[in-house]
C-alpha positions as CSV (number, residue, x, y, z in Angstrom):
1,M,-3.6,166.6,104.9
2,P,-2.1,168.8,107.7
3,T,-0.6,167.2,110.7
4,I,-2.9,166.1,113.5
5,N,-1.6,166.6,117.1
6,I,-2.9,165.2,120.3
7,R,-2.4,167.2,123.5
8,R,-3.9,167.8,126.9
9,A,-6.9,170.0,126.9
10,I,-6.7,173.5,128.5
11,A,-9.3,175.9,129.7
12,D,-9.0,177.9,126.5
13,D,-10.3,174.9,124.6
14,L,-13.7,174.9,126.4
15,P,-15.6,177.1,123.8
16,R,-14.6,174.6,121.1
17,L,-15.4,171.6,123.2
18,E,-18.9,173.1,123.7
19,Q,-19.3,173.4,119.9
20,L,-18.2,169.8,119.4
21,E,-20.7,168.7,122.1
22,R,-23.6,170.4,120.2
23,A,-22.4,169.1,116.8
24,C,-21.8,165.5,117.9
25,F,-24.3,164.5,120.6
26,P,-28.1,164.6,120.9
27,D,-27.6,165.2,124.6
28,P,-24.7,167.6,124.8
29,W,-23.1,168.5,128.1
30,S,-23.4,172.1,129.2
31,G,-20.5,174.4,129.2
32,A,-20.6,174.4,133.0
33,S,-20.4,170.6,133.2
34,L,-17.5,170.5,130.7
35,R,-15.7,173.3,132.7
36,H,-16.2,171.5,136.0
37,D,-15.1,168.1,134.6
38,L,-12.0,169.5,132.9
39,L,-10.8,171.9,135.6
40,Q,-12.0,170.3,138.8
41,G,-12.1,166.6,137.9
42,P,-12.5,163.8,137.6
43,G,-12.0,164.3,133.9
44,Y,-8.8,163.7,131.9
45,Y,-9.2,165.5,128.6
46,V,-7.1,165.4,125.4
47,V,-7.8,167.2,122.1
48,A,-6.9,166.5,118.6
49,T,-5.8,169.6,116.7
50,R,-5.1,170.5,113.1
51,E,-3.4,173.9,112.4
52,N,-4.2,174.9,116.0
53,T,-7.9,174.2,115.7
54,V,-9.5,171.6,118.0
55,I,-11.2,169.0,115.7
56,G,-11.9,166.3,118.3
57,Y,-11.6,165.4,121.9
58,L,-11.6,162.5,124.4
59,S,-12.5,162.5,128.0
60,L,-11.7,159.7,130.5
61,W,-12.4,159.1,134.2
62,F,-9.8,157.2,136.2
63,V,-11.4,155.5,139.2
64,A,-9.3,153.0,141.2
65,D,-8.0,150.5,138.6
66,E,-10.7,151.3,136.0
67,V,-10.8,153.8,133.2
68,Q,-14.1,154.9,131.8
69,L,-14.3,156.6,128.4
70,I,-16.8,159.4,129.0
71,R,-16.8,161.2,125.6
72,L,-15.2,160.9,122.2
73,A,-16.1,163.5,119.7
74,V,-14.8,164.4,116.3
75,D,-15.9,167.3,114.2
76,P,-18.4,165.9,111.6
77,A,-16.5,167.7,108.8
78,V,-13.4,165.6,109.4
79,R,-14.8,162.2,110.4
80,R,-13.5,159.0,108.9
81,C,-9.9,160.3,108.7
82,G,-8.6,158.3,111.7
83,I,-8.9,161.1,114.3
84,G,-11.2,159.1,116.6
85,R,-8.9,156.1,116.3
86,R,-5.9,158.2,117.3
87,L,-7.8,159.7,120.3
88,L,-9.0,156.2,121.4
89,A,-5.4,154.8,121.0
90,H,-4.2,157.7,123.2
91,G,-6.8,156.9,125.9
92,L,-5.9,153.2,125.9
93,K,-2.2,154.0,126.1
94,E,-2.9,156.4,129.0
95,A,-4.8,153.6,130.8
96,R,-1.9,151.2,130.3
97,D,0.6,153.8,131.4
98,R,-1.4,154.3,134.6
99,Q,-1.5,150.5,135.1
100,A,-5.3,150.3,134.9
101,A,-6.8,146.9,134.8
102,Y,-10.0,147.6,132.8
103,F,-11.1,150.2,130.2
104,H,-14.8,150.5,129.5
105,L,-17.5,152.7,128.0
106,E,-21.1,152.9,127.0
107,V,-22.3,153.6,123.5
108,R,-25.6,153.8,121.8
109,V,-26.6,150.6,120.0
110,S,-27.4,152.5,116.9
111,N,-24.0,154.2,116.7
112,R,-22.5,151.7,114.3
113,A,-19.4,153.7,113.5
114,A,-18.4,154.1,117.1
115,V,-19.2,150.4,117.9
116,E,-16.9,149.4,115.0
117,L,-14.2,151.8,116.1
118,Y,-14.3,150.3,119.6
119,R,-14.3,146.8,118.3
120,S,-11.3,147.5,116.1
121,A,-9.4,148.5,119.2
122,G,-10.2,145.2,120.9
123,L,-13.2,146.2,123.1
124,T,-16.1,143.8,123.2
125,V,-19.7,144.1,124.1
126,R,-20.1,142.8,127.7
127,S,-23.8,143.6,128.1
128,T,-26.7,145.8,126.9
129,R,-28.2,148.4,129.2
130,R,-31.9,148.9,128.4
131,N,-33.1,152.4,127.8
132,A,-29.7,153.8,128.7
133,Y,-30.2,156.9,126.6
134,E,-32.7,159.7,126.2
135,K,-33.3,162.0,123.2
136,P,-34.1,159.5,121.7
137,V,-34.6,156.6,124.2
138,E,-32.3,153.9,123.2
139,D,-30.3,150.9,124.5
140,G,-26.6,151.2,125.1
141,Y,-23.9,148.6,124.8
142,L,-21.4,148.3,127.7
143,M,-18.1,147.6,126.0
144,A,-14.8,146.9,127.7
145,I,-11.2,145.6,127.3
146,D,-8.8,144.3,130.0
147,V,-5.7,146.5,129.7
148,G,-3.8,145.2,132.6
149,E,-1.2,142.5,132.4
């Protein structure tokens, strides 16, 4: 398998991020929302690439001493190859490097693969948010890990 690289996202990645949004989420962000979040904040974006093609991305928001994972997307054609795990590890390392105290996210209860990925990285379910999602309406787990010392 060709080498997977992780790097900061740039404006030229936006068309591919939009494609991944549509392929990965029932409620994809618009191109305008992605553009604003990437270029004007508060988003911190990294992409996973293989042979110069973006195959996944992670977006985080840093607020005070907290880090929120906003999106983690991997091209369905290359899932279950460790790409999501590498992106998540990068995000957790960035949180520690910035001396965050807390890393958290929300995930659909039915998204078993994502829940297991997050658990394997040490995140735990802290609570359940009723009807957190639309398209379809579904509960969401709030998962978190303390990353500070």
